[in-house]
C-alpha positions as a Markdown table, in Angstrom:
| # | Residue | x | y | z |
|---|---|---|---|---|
| 1 | Unk | 102.4 | -9.6 | -17.6 |
| 2 | Unk | 103.7 | -12.0 | -20.3 |
| 3 | Unk | 101.7 | -13.1 | -23.4 |
| 4 | Unk | 102.3 | -15.4 | -26.3 |
| 5 | Unk | 100.0 | -14.0 | -29.0 |
| 6 | Unk | 97.8 | -11.0 | -29.7 |
| 7 | Unk | 94.8 | -13.1 | -28.7 |
| 8 | Unk | 96.5 | -14.2 | -25.5 |
| 9 | Unk | 97.3 | -10.6 | -24.6 |
| 10 | Unk | 93.7 | -9.5 | -25.4 |
| 11 | Unk | 92.2 | -12.2 | -23.2 |
| 12 | Unk | 94.5 | -11.1 | -20.4 |
| 13 | Unk | 93.4 | -7.5 | -20.7 |
| 14 | Unk | 96.7 | -6.3 | -22.2 |
| 15 | Unk | 96.7 | -3.7 | -25.0 |
| 16 | Unk | 99.7 | -4.4 | -27.2 |
| 17 | Unk | 101.5 | -1.8 | -29.3 |
| 18 | Unk | 100.0 | -3.5 | -32.4 |
| 19 | Unk | 96.5 | -3.0 | -31.0 |
| 20 | Unk | 97.2 | 0.7 | -30.4 |
| 21 | Unk | 98.4 | 1.1 | -34.0 |
| 22 | Unk | 95.4 | -0.7 | -35.5 |
| 23 | Unk | 92.9 | 1.2 | -33.2 |
| 24 | Unk | 94.4 | 4.5 | -34.3 |
| 25 | Unk | 94.3 | 3.6 | -38.0 |
| 26 | Unk | 90.7 | 2.5 | -37.7 |
| 27 | Unk | 89.5 | 5.3 | -35.4 |
| 28 | Unk | 88.2 | 2.5 | -33.0 |
| 29 | Unk | 88.3 | 2.6 | -29.3 |
| 30 | Unk | 91.3 | 0.5 | -28.3 |
| 31 | Unk | 89.4 | -1.4 | -25.6 |
| 32 | Unk | 86.7 | -2.3 | -28.1 |
| 33 | Unk | 89.3 | -3.6 | -30.5 |
| 34 | Unk | 91.1 | -5.6 | -27.7 |
| 35 | Unk | 87.7 | -7.2 | -26.8 |
| 36 | Unk | 87.1 | -8.2 | -30.4 |
| 37 | Unk | 90.7 | -9.7 | -30.7 |
| 38 | Unk | 90.0 | -11.7 | -27.5 |
| 39 | Unk | 86.8 | -13.1 | -29.1 |
| 40 | Unk | 88.6 | -13.9 | -32.4 |
| 41 | Unk | 86.5 | -11.6 | -34.4 |
| 42 | Unk | 89.5 | -9.5 | -35.3 |
| 43 | Unk | 92.9 | -10.8 | -36.1 |
| 44 | Unk | 96.1 | -8.8 | -36.1 |
| 45 | Unk | 98.6 | -10.9 | -38.1 |
| 46 | Unk | 102.0 | -9.8 | -36.9 |
| 47 | Unk | 104.8 | -12.4 | -36.5 |
| 48 | Unk | 107.2 | -11.7 | -33.7 |
| 49 | Unk | 110.1 | -11.9 | -36.3 |
| 50 | Unk | 108.6 | -9.5 | -38.9 |
| 51 | Unk | 110.4 | -6.4 | -37.7 |
| 52 | Unk | 109.4 | -4.1 | -40.6 |
| 53 | Unk | 105.6 | -4.6 | -40.2 |
| 54 | Unk | 103.1 | -1.8 | -39.9 |
| 55 | Unk | 100.3 | -3.8 | -38.3 |
| 56 | Unk | 96.8 | -4.1 | -39.7 |
| 57 | Unk | 93.6 | -5.6 | -38.3 |
| 58 | Unk | 91.3 | -7.9 | -40.2 |
| 59 | Unk | 87.7 | -8.4 | -39.0 |
| 60 | Unk | 84.6 | -7.0 | -37.5 |
| 61 | Unk | 84.1 | -3.2 | -37.7 |
| 62 | Unk | 87.3 | -2.6 | -39.6 |
| 63 | Unk | 88.1 | -1.4 | -43.1 |
| 64 | Unk | 88.1 | -4.2 | -45.7 |
| 65 | Unk | 91.7 | -5.2 | -46.3 |
| 66 | Unk | 93.1 | -6.4 | -49.6 |
| 67 | Unk | 95.8 | -9.0 | -50.4 |
| 68 | Unk | 98.1 | -9.2 | -53.4 |
| 69 | Unk | 99.4 | -12.5 | -54.6 |
| 70 | Unk | 103.0 | -12.6 | -55.9 |
| 71 | Unk | 105.9 | -15.0 | -56.2 |
| 72 | Unk | 108.1 | -17.0 | -58.5 |
| 73 | Unk | 107.3 | -20.2 | -60.4 |
| 74 | Unk | 109.2 | -22.6 | -62.6 |
| 75 | Unk | 108.1 | -20.9 | -65.7 |
| 76 | Unk | 108.6 | -17.4 | -64.4 |
| 77 | Unk | 111.4 | -17.3 | -61.9 |
| 78 | Unk | 112.9 | -13.8 | -62.2 |
| 79 | Unk | 113.4 | -12.6 | -58.6 |
| 80 | Unk | 114.0 | -9.0 | -59.5 |
| 81 | Unk | 110.8 | -8.7 | -61.6 |
| 82 | Unk | 108.7 | -10.1 | -58.7 |
| 83 | Unk | 110.4 | -7.7 | -56.2 |
| 84 | Unk | 109.4 | -4.8 | -58.4 |
| 85 | Unk | 105.8 | -6.0 | -58.0 |
| 86 | Unk | 106.3 | -6.2 | -54.3 |
| 87 | Unk | 107.6 | -2.6 | -54.2 |
| 88 | Unk | 104.7 | -1.4 | -56.4 |
| 89 | Unk | 102.1 | -3.2 | -54.2 |
| 90 | Unk | 103.6 | -1.5 | -51.1 |
| 91 | Unk | 103.5 | 1.9 | -52.9 |
| 92 | Unk | 99.8 | 1.2 | -53.7 |
| 93 | Unk | 99.2 | 0.6 | -50.0 |
| 94 | Unk | 98.1 | -3.1 | -50.2 |
| 95 | Unk | 97.7 | -4.2 | -46.6 |
| 96 | Unk | 98.9 | -7.8 | -47.3 |
| 97 | Unk | 101.1 | -9.6 | -49.7 |
| 98 | Unk | 101.1 | -13.4 | -50.2 |
| 99 | Unk | 104.3 | -15.0 | -51.5 |
| 100 | Unk | 103.0 | -18.0 | -53.5 |
| 101 | Unk | 106.5 | -18.9 | -54.7 |
| 102 | Unk | 106.7 | -22.6 | -55.7 |
| 103 | Unk | 110.1 | -23.0 | -57.3 |
| 104 | Unk | 113.8 | -22.4 | -56.6 |
| 105 | Unk | 115.3 | -20.3 | -53.8 |
| 106 | Unk | 112.0 | -19.5 | -52.2 |
| 107 | Unk | 113.4 | -18.8 | -48.8 |
| 108 | Unk | 115.8 | -16.1 | -50.2 |
| 109 | Unk | 112.9 | -14.4 | -51.9 |
| 110 | Unk | 110.7 | -14.7 | -48.9 |
| 111 | Unk | 113.3 | -13.2 | -46.6 |
| 112 | Unk | 113.8 | -10.2 | -48.9 |
| 113 | Unk | 110.1 | -9.5 | -49.0 |
| 114 | Unk | 109.8 | -9.7 | -45.2 |
| 115 | Unk | 112.8 | -7.4 | -44.7 |
| 116 | Unk | 111.3 | -4.7 | -47.0 |
| 117 | Unk | 107.6 | -5.0 | -46.4 |
| 118 | Unk | 105.5 | -3.1 | -43.9 |
| 119 | Unk | 102.5 | -5.1 | -45.2 |
| 120 | Unk | 101.6 | -8.3 | -43.5 |
| 121 | Unk | 103.0 | -11.3 | -45.4 |
| 122 | Unk | 101.3 | -14.6 | -46.1 |
| 123 | Unk | 102.5 | -17.9 | -47.6 |
| 124 | Unk | 101.2 | -21.3 | -48.5 |
| 125 | Unk | 103.8 | -23.7 | -47.1 |
| 126 | Unk | 102.7 | -26.7 | -49.1 |
| 127 | Unk | 103.7 | -24.9 | -52.3 |
| 128 | Unk | 107.2 | -24.7 | -50.9 |
| 129 | Unk | 107.5 | -28.3 | -49.7 |
| 130 | Unk | 108.3 | -30.0 | -53.0 |
| 131 | Unk | 111.1 | -27.6 | -53.9 |
| 132 | Unk | 112.4 | -27.3 | -50.3 |
| 133 | Unk | 112.9 | -31.0 | -49.9 |
| 134 | Unk | 113.6 | -31.7 | -53.6 |
| 135 | Unk | 111.2 | -34.6 | -53.3 |
| 136 | Unk | 108.1 | -35.7 | -55.2 |
| 137 | Unk | 104.9 | -34.9 | -53.3 |
| 138 | Unk | 104.1 | -38.5 | -52.4 |
| 139 | Unk | 107.5 | -38.9 | -50.6 |
| 140 | Unk | 107.1 | -35.9 | -48.3 |
| 141 | Unk | 106.5 | -37.0 | -44.7 |
| 142 | Unk | 104.0 | -35.7 | -42.2 |
| 143 | Unk | 106.8 | -34.1 | -40.1 |
| 144 | Unk | 108.3 | -32.5 | -43.1 |
| 145 | Unk | 105.1 | -30.6 | -43.9 |
| 146 | Unk | 105.1 | -29.2 | -40.4 |
| 147 | Unk | 108.8 | -28.4 | -40.6 |
| 148 | Unk | 108.2 | -26.2 | -43.6 |
| 149 | Unk | 105.5 | -24.3 | -41.7 |
| 150 | Unk | 108.1 | -23.8 | -38.9 |
| 151 | Unk | 110.6 | -22.5 | -41.4 |
| 152 | Unk | 108.2 | -19.9 | -42.7 |
| 153 | Unk | 107.3 | -18.9 | -39.1 |
| 154 | Unk | 111.0 | -18.5 | -38.2 |
| 155 | Unk | 111.5 | -16.3 | -41.3 |
| 156 | Unk | 108.8 | -13.9 | -40.1 |
| 157 | Unk | 105.7 | -14.8 | -42.1 |
| 158 | Unk | 102.6 | -13.3 | -40.5 |
| 159 | Unk | 99.9 | -15.7 | -41.8 |
| 160 | Unk | 99.9 | -19.1 | -43.5 |
| 161 | Unk | 97.3 | -20.7 | -45.6 |
| 162 | Unk | 96.8 | -24.3 | -44.3 |
| 163 | Unk | 94.4 | -26.7 | -45.9 |
| 164 | Unk | 93.5 | -28.5 | -42.8 |
| 165 | Unk | 89.8 | -28.9 | -43.5 |
| 166 | Unk | 90.2 | -31.4 | -46.3 |
| 167 | Unk | 90.4 | -34.6 | -44.2 |
| 168 | Unk | 89.3 | -38.1 | -45.0 |
| 169 | Unk | 85.7 | -37.3 | -44.0 |
| 170 | Unk | 85.6 | -34.3 | -46.3 |
| 171 | Unk | 87.2 | -36.2 | -49.1 |
| 172 | Unk | 84.5 | -38.8 | -48.9 |
| 173 | Unk | 81.8 | -36.2 | -49.3 |
| 174 | Unk | 83.8 | -34.8 | -52.3 |
| 175 | Unk | 83.9 | -38.3 | -53.9 |
| 176 | Unk | 80.2 | -38.9 | -53.5 |
| 177 | Unk | 79.2 | -35.5 | -54.9 |
| 178 | Unk | 80.7 | -35.1 | -58.4 |
| 179 | Unk | 81.8 | -31.6 | -59.5 |
| 180 | Unk | 82.3 | -30.0 | -62.9 |
| 181 | Unk | 85.7 | -28.5 | -61.9 |
| 182 | Unk | 86.8 | -30.9 | -59.1 |
| 183 | Unk | 89.3 | -29.3 | -56.7 |
| 184 | Unk | 90.7 | -26.0 | -58.1 |
| 185 | Unk | 92.6 | -24.9 | -55.0 |
| 186 | Unk | 96.3 | -25.5 | -55.8 |
| 187 | Unk | 97.1 | -26.3 | -52.2 |
| 188 | Unk | 93.9 | -28.3 | -51.8 |
| 189 | Unk | 94.6 | -30.4 | -54.8 |
| 190 | Unk | 98.1 | -31.1 | -53.6 |
| 191 | Unk | 96.9 | -32.2 | -50.2 |
| 192 | Unk | 94.2 | -34.3 | -51.6 |
| 193 | Unk | 96.7 | -36.0 | -53.9 |
| 194 | Unk | 99.1 | -36.7 | -51.0 |
| 195 | Unk | 96.3 | -38.2 | -49.0 |
| 196 | Unk | 95.2 | -40.5 | -51.9 |
| 197 | Unk | 98.7 | -41.5 | -52.9 |
| 198 | Unk | 99.7 | -42.4 | -49.3 |
| 199 | Unk | 96.2 | -43.6 | -48.1 |
| 200 | Unk | 96.7 | -41.4 | -45.0 |
| 201 | Unk | 94.9 | -38.6 | -43.1 |
| 202 | Unk | 95.8 | -35.0 | -43.9 |
| 203 | Unk | 98.8 | -34.3 | -41.7 |
| 204 | Unk | 97.7 | -30.7 | -40.9 |
| 205 | Unk | 94.4 | -32.1 | -39.6 |
| 206 | Unk | 96.0 | -35.2 | -37.9 |
| 207 | Unk | 98.6 | -33.1 | -36.2 |
| 208 | Unk | 96.7 | -29.9 | -35.7 |
| 209 | Unk | 97.9 | -29.4 | -32.1 |
| 210 | Unk | 101.6 | -29.5 | -33.3 |
| 211 | Unk | 100.7 | -26.9 | -35.9 |
| 212 | Unk | 99.2 | -24.8 | -33.1 |
| 213 | Unk | 102.5 | -25.1 | -31.2 |
| 214 | Unk | 104.3 | -23.4 | -34.0 |
| 215 | Unk | 101.7 | -20.7 | -34.3 |
| 216 | Unk | 101.7 | -20.0 | -30.6 |
| 217 | Unk | 105.5 | -19.7 | -30.5 |
| 218 | Unk | 105.7 | -17.1 | -33.3 |
| 219 | Unk | 102.2 | -15.5 | -33.1 |
| 220 | Unk | 101.6 | -16.9 | -36.6 |
| 221 | Unk | 98.0 | -16.4 | -37.8 |
| 222 | Unk | 96.4 | -19.5 | -39.4 |
| 223 | Unk | 94.4 | -18.7 | -42.5 |
| 224 | Unk | 92.4 | -21.9 | -42.8 |
| 225 | Unk | 92.3 | -22.6 | -46.6 |
| 226 | Unk | 89.2 | -23.5 | -48.6 |
| 227 | Unk | 90.6 | -26.6 | -50.4 |
| 228 | Unk | 87.1 | -27.3 | -51.7 |
| 229 | Unk | 86.2 | -23.8 | -52.8 |
| 230 | Unk | 84.1 | -23.9 | -56.1 |
| 231 | Unk | 86.1 | -23.2 | -59.2 |
| 232 | Unk | 82.9 | -22.6 | -61.3 |
| 233 | Unk | 79.5 | -21.3 | -60.6 |
| 234 | Unk | 78.2 | -24.8 | -61.3 |
| 235 | Unk | 79.9 | -26.1 | -58.1 |
| 236 | Unk | 79.1 | -23.2 | -55.7 |
| 237 | Unk | 77.7 | -23.8 | -52.3 |
| 238 | Unk | 77.7 | -27.6 | -52.7 |
| 239 | Unk | 78.1 | -30.4 | -50.2 |
| 240 | Unk | 81.9 | -30.4 | -50.4 |
| 241 | Unk | 82.3 | -26.7 | -49.8 |
| 242 | Unk | 79.9 | -26.7 | -46.8 |
| 243 | Unk | 81.3 | -29.8 | -45.3 |
| 244 | Unk | 84.8 | -28.3 | -45.3 |
| 245 | Unk | 83.5 | -25.1 | -43.8 |
| 246 | Unk | 82.0 | -27.1 | -40.9 |
| 247 | Unk | 85.4 | -28.7 | -40.2 |
| 248 | Unk | 87.0 | -25.3 | -40.3 |
| 249 | Unk | 84.6 | -24.1 | -37.7 |
| 250 | Unk | 85.6 | -26.9 | -35.4 |
| 251 | Unk | 89.3 | -26.2 | -36.0 |
| 252 | Unk | 88.7 | -22.5 | -35.3 |
| 253 | Unk | 87.5 | -23.3 | -31.7 |
| 254 | Unk | 90.5 | -25.5 | -31.1 |
| 255 | Unk | 92.9 | -22.8 | -32.3 |
| 256 | Unk | 91.2 | -20.1 | -30.1 |
| 257 | Unk | 91.6 | -22.3 | -27.1 |
| 258 | Unk | 95.3 | -22.1 | -27.7 |
| 259 | Unk | 95.2 | -18.3 | -28.4 |
| 260 | Unk | 96.0 | -18.8 | -32.1 |
| 261 | Unk | 94.5 | -16.2 | -34.4 |
| 262 | Unk | 92.3 | -17.5 | -37.2 |
| 263 | Unk | 91.2 | -16.2 | -40.6 |
| 264 | Unk | 88.8 | -18.3 | -42.7 |
| 265 | Unk | 89.2 | -18.5 | -46.5 |
| 266 | Unk | 86.2 | -18.7 | -48.8 |
| 267 | Unk | 85.1 | -19.1 | -52.3 |
| 268 | Unk | 85.7 | -18.8 | -55.2 |
| 269 | Unk | 83.1 | -18.7 | -58.0 |
| 270 | Unk | 79.4 | -18.1 | -57.3 |
| 271 | Unk | 76.5 | -16.2 | -58.7 |
| 272 | Unk | 75.5 | -12.8 | -57.2 |
| 273 | Unk | 72.5 | -14.2 | -55.4 |
| 274 | Unk | 74.5 | -16.7 | -53.4 |
| 275 | Unk | 77.1 | -14.3 | -51.9 |
| 276 | Unk | 75.1 | -13.0 | -48.9 |
| 277 | Unk | 74.1 | -16.6 | -47.9 |
| 278 | Unk | 77.8 | -17.7 | -48.1 |
| 279 | Unk | 78.9 | -14.8 | -45.8 |
| 280 | Unk | 76.1 | -15.7 | -43.3 |
| 281 | Unk | 77.1 | -19.4 | -43.4 |
| 282 | Unk | 80.8 | -18.6 | -42.7 |
| 283 | Unk | 80.1 | -16.2 | -39.9 |
| 284 | Unk | 77.7 | -18.7 | -38.3 |
| 285 | Unk | 79.7 | -21.9 | -38.8 |
| 286 | Unk | 83.1 | -20.3 | -38.0 |
| 287 | Unk | 81.9 | -18.3 | -35.0 |
| 288 | Unk | 82.4 | -14.8 | -36.4 |
| 289 | Unk | 86.1 | -15.4 | -37.4 |
| 290 | Unk | 87.4 | -13.0 | -40.1 |
| 291 | Unk | 86.4 | -14.0 | -43.6 |
| 292 | Unk | 88.8 | -13.8 | -46.5 |
| 293 | Unk | 87.5 | -14.4 | -50.1 |
| 294 | Unk | 89.0 | -14.8 | -53.6 |
| 295 | Unk | 86.6 | -12.6 | -55.5 |
| 296 | Unk | 84.0 | -14.1 | -55.5 |
| 297 | Unk | 84.1 | -14.4 | -59.3 |
| 298 | Unk | 80.5 | -14.0 | -60.4 |
| 299 | Unk | 80.6 | -15.4 | -63.9 |
| 300 | Unk | 83.0 | -17.9 | -65.6 |
| 301 | Unk | 83.0 | -16.4 | -69.1 |
| 302 | Unk | 85.4 | -13.5 | -68.8 |
| 303 | Unk | 89.0 | -14.6 | -69.1 |
| 304 | Unk | 91.1 | -11.4 | -69.4 |
| 305 | Unk | 88.6 | -9.4 | -67.4 |
| 306 | Unk | 88.4 | -11.4 | -64.1 |
| 307 | Unk | 89.5 | -8.4 | -62.1 |
| 308 | Unk | 86.0 | -7.0 | -63.0 |
| 309 | Unk | 84.1 | -10.2 | -62.4 |
| 310 | Unk | 85.9 | -10.4 | -59.0 |
| 311 | Unk | 85.4 | -6.8 | -58.1 |
| 312 | Unk | 81.7 | -7.1 | -58.6 |
| 313 | Unk | 81.6 | -10.1 | -56.2 |
| 314 | Unk | 84.1 | -8.6 | -53.8 |
| 315 | Unk | 82.0 | -5.4 | -53.4 |
| 316 | Unk | 78.9 | -7.4 | -52.6 |
| 317 | Unk | 80.8 | -9.8 | -50.3 |
| 318 | Unk | 82.4 | -6.9 | -48.4 |
| 319 | Unk | 79.1 | -5.1 | -48.1 |
| 320 | Unk | 77.6 | -8.2 | -46.4 |
| 321 | Unk | 80.5 | -8.6 | -43.9 |
| 322 | Unk | 83.5 | -10.1 | -45.7 |
| 323 | Unk | 86.7 | -8.7 | -44.0 |
| 324 | Unk | 89.5 | -9.4 | -46.4 |
| 325 | Unk | 89.6 | -9.6 | -50.2 |
| 326 | Unk | 92.2 | -11.4 | -52.3 |
| 327 | Unk | 92.9 | -9.5 | -55.4 |
| 328 | Unk | 92.2 | -11.0 | -58.8 |
| 329 | Unk | 94.0 | -9.7 | -61.9 |
| 330 | Unk | 93.0 | -9.7 | -65.6 |
| 331 | Unk | 95.5 | -12.6 | -66.0 |
| 332 | Unk | 93.6 | -14.9 | -63.7 |
| 333 | Unk | 93.2 | -18.4 | -65.2 |
| 334 | Unk | 95.7 | -17.4 | -68.0 |
| 335 | Unk | 99.2 | -16.7 | -66.8 |
| 336 | Unk | 101.4 | -15.2 | -64.1 |
| 337 | Unk | 100.4 | -11.5 | -63.8 |
| 338 | Unk | 102.6 | -8.7 | -65.2 |
| 339 | Unk | 103.3 | -5.5 | -63.2 |
| 340 | Unk | 100.4 | -3.8 | -65.1 |
| 341 | Unk | 98.1 | -6.7 | -64.4 |
| 342 | Unk | 98.9 | -6.5 | -60.8 |
| 343 | Unk | 98.2 | -2.8 | -60.7 |
| 344 | Unk | 94.8 | -3.3 | -62.4 |
| 345 | Unk | 94.0 | -6.0 | -59.9 |
| 346 | Unk | 94.9 | -3.9 | -56.9 |
| 347 | Unk | 92.8 | -0.9 | -58.1 |
| 348 | Unk | 89.8 | -3.1 | -58.9 |
| 349 | Unk | 90.0 | -4.8 | -55.5 |
| 350 | Unk | 90.5 | -1.5 | -53.6 |
| 351 | Unk | 87.4 | -0.1 | -55.3 |
| 352 | Unk | 85.4 | -3.2 | -54.3 |
| 353 | Unk | 86.7 | -3.0 | -50.7 |
| 354 | Unk | 85.8 | 0.6 | -50.4 |
| 355 | Unk | 82.3 | 0.1 | -51.9 |
| 356 | Unk | 81.8 | -2.6 | -49.3 |
| 357 | Unk | 83.0 | -0.3 | -46.5 |
| 358 | Unk | 80.4 | 2.3 | -47.6 |
| 359 | Unk | 77.7 | -0.4 | -47.4 |
| 360 | Unk | 78.9 | -1.6 | -44.0 |
| 361 | Unk | 79.0 | 1.9 | -42.6 |
| 362 | Unk | 82.7 | 1.8 | -41.7 |
| 363 | Unk | 83.7 | 4.9 | -39.8 |
| 364 | Unk | 85.2 | 7.5 | -42.2 |
| 365 | Unk | 84.5 | 5.7 | -45.4 |
| 366 | Unk | 81.9 | 8.2 | -46.6 |
| 367 | Unk | 84.2 | 11.2 | -45.9 |
| 368 | Unk | 86.5 | 10.2 | -48.9 |
| 369 | Unk | 83.5 | 10.2 | -51.3 |
| 370 | Unk | 82.2 | 13.5 | -49.8 |
| 371 | Unk | 85.5 | 15.2 | -50.4 |
| 372 | Unk | 85.7 | 13.9 | -54.0 |
| 373 | Unk | 82.2 | 15.1 | -54.7 |
| 374 | Unk | 83.0 | 18.5 | -53.2 |
| 375 | Unk | 86.1 | 18.8 | -55.4 |
| 376 | Unk | 84.0 | 17.9 | -58.5 |
| 377 | Unk | 81.4 | 20.6 | -57.6 |
| 378 | Unk | 84.2 | 23.1 | -57.2 |
| 379 | Unk | 85.9 | 21.9 | -60.4 |
| 380 | Unk | 89.1 | 21.6 | -58.4 |
| 381 | Unk | 91.1 | 19.2 | -60.6 |
| 382 | Unk | 94.2 | 19.1 | -58.4 |
| 383 | Unk | 92.1 | 18.0 | -55.4 |
| 384 | Unk | 90.3 | 15.4 | -57.5 |
| 385 | Unk | 93.6 | 13.9 | -58.6 |
| 386 | Unk | 94.9 | 13.8 | -55.0 |
| 387 | Unk | 91.7 | 12.0 | -53.8 |
| 388 | Unk | 91.5 | 9.6 | -56.7 |
| 389 | Unk | 92.1 | 5.9 | -56.0 |
| 390 | Unk | 94.5 | 5.9 | -59.0 |
| 391 | Unk | 95.8 | 9.5 | -59.4 |
| 392 | Unk | 98.3 | 8.5 | -62.1 |
| 393 | Unk | 95.5 | 7.3 | -64.4 |
| 394 | Unk | 93.2 | 10.2 | -63.7 |
| 395 | Unk | 96.0 | 12.7 | -64.6 |
| 396 | Unk | 97.0 | 10.8 | -67.7 |
| 397 | Unk | 93.4 | 10.8 | -69.0 |
| 398 | Unk | 93.0 | 14.5 | -68.6 |
| 399 | Unk | 96.3 | 15.4 | -70.0 |
| 400 | Unk | 95.6 | 13.3 | -73.1 |
| 401 | Unk | 92.5 | 15.4 | -74.0 |
| 402 | Unk | 92.8 | 18.9 | -72.6 |
| 403 | Unk | 89.7 | 21.1 | -72.9 |
| 404 | Unk | 89.6 | 24.7 | -74.3 |
| 405 | Unk | 88.5 | 25.9 | -70.8 |
| 406 | Unk | 90.0 | 24.7 | -67.6 |
| 407 | Unk | 86.7 | 24.6 | -65.8 |
| 408 | Unk | 85.4 | 21.7 | -67.9 |
| 409 | Unk | 86.6 | 18.6 | -69.7 |
| 410 | Unk | 86.4 | 17.4 | -73.3 |
| 411 | Unk | 83.3 | 15.3 | -72.7 |
| 412 | Unk | 80.9 | 18.3 | -72.1 |
| 413 | Unk | 83.0 | 21.4 | -72.7 |
| 414 | Unk | 81.0 | 24.6 | -71.8 |
| 415 | Unk | 77.9 | 22.4 | -71.4 |
| 416 | Unk | 79.4 | 21.0 | -68.2 |
| 417 | Unk | 76.7 | 20.8 | -65.6 |
| 418 | Unk | 79.0 | 21.6 | -62.7 |
| 419 | Unk | 80.3 | 24.7 | -64.4 |
| 420 | Unk | 76.9 | 26.0 | -65.4 |
| 421 | Unk | 75.1 | 25.2 | -62.1 |
| 422 | Unk | 77.9 | 27.1 | -60.2 |
| 423 | Unk | 77.4 | 30.1 | -62.5 |
| 424 | Unk | 73.6 | 30.1 | -62.2 |
| 425 | Unk | 73.7 | 29.7 | -58.4 |
| 426 | Unk | 76.2 | 32.6 | -58.2 |
| 427 | Unk | 73.9 | 34.8 | -60.4 |
| 428 | Unk | 76.0 | 34.7 | -63.5 |
| 429 | Unk | 75.0 | 34.3 | -67.1 |
| 430 | Unk | 75.8 | 31.1 | -69.0 |
| 431 | Unk | 77.8 | 31.5 | -72.2 |
| 432 | Unk | 77.8 | 28.3 | -74.2 |
| 433 | Unk | 78.1 | 29.6 | -77.7 |
| 434 | Unk | 80.0 | 32.9 | -77.1 |
| 435 | Unk | 83.8 | 32.9 | -77.0 |
| 436 | Unk | 84.1 | 35.0 | -73.9 |
| 437 | Unk | 84.8 | 33.1 | -70.7 |
């Protein structure tokens, strides 16, 4: 039996090879997974032209996935430097990479990433449009916006962020409800500007069915962008954000009718006490579609440390049902991240994702922590390093300050609680002051 997309196959009762791979990774019954894909509660972004992909699932009952943003800009357009980041992100087992390139030979860079990456690849086509056509934003036509999406789909991109929820109706709500930080989404601000400059409806909303034609042809997953996400805690959970979310829920149903997979993007900046409510709202208004958040960043005062403010929010969001976390680096709000910034961002986000998985009771999540605790109790340093989320850093810290006795560290020495409890339980004496072992 033929099928067009993963969702189409799932609705027809077909288990695809991608579903089998995801089910095995997640230790989930493949029929259960197929049923959730059919309902739209799990997406498997896997473009038919992305031959190197190792498929991942995003959604209900699965491990929280993380995404790493990369790409060239006018100010930083070194291909090779960005490709080093891609390789490092892959080595660190990021499940998704988003190419946010906005300058120069974006297609060449995008193709190289697709060829080398087993991770799913996302893009934001509106970033590419200005450079692709060598036109000012105002002069790009409705058809040209759609043609850029088609080009990305042909290249093999697995999911695209499309800001289809900021239409004339949503824009009016934004105008009536003033914000401190206005529209902070780059793609959202560009689309709003195009609408204002041309006095026209958002082409991605106006021609949503044409967009779905492209998605259906290539099995391109739509990540419906949150153009009106809050860029400060002052603006969180306001009328503009919620109005857009309602529109995204309507578009989700239209996409599912065409068997197009959907991911919903979410905020943004908000205080800790608003996170749970935001997850509930998205899941309700968007019918259980997978939820993908940036952060959330829980305070606005920490430039240089936003991988931490984001990880705090990400852990809570994941624990309450968020499915996909976009990493945030220490360089957020300041500059294009360096390789080291990227690594710090990945580690912080992976910690947040795993903390959320523990809270959600994801199958197998606690086993990792159990094995680490067992290794600590046994003072098995090699096993601890192998289990560490960042073995390189753990090994470096220990080697920089080696203790006199291998069964301790330089924090506690022979007062180490693990060492002494092991000795007492085994009926041995404790020798803290004596030199003998």
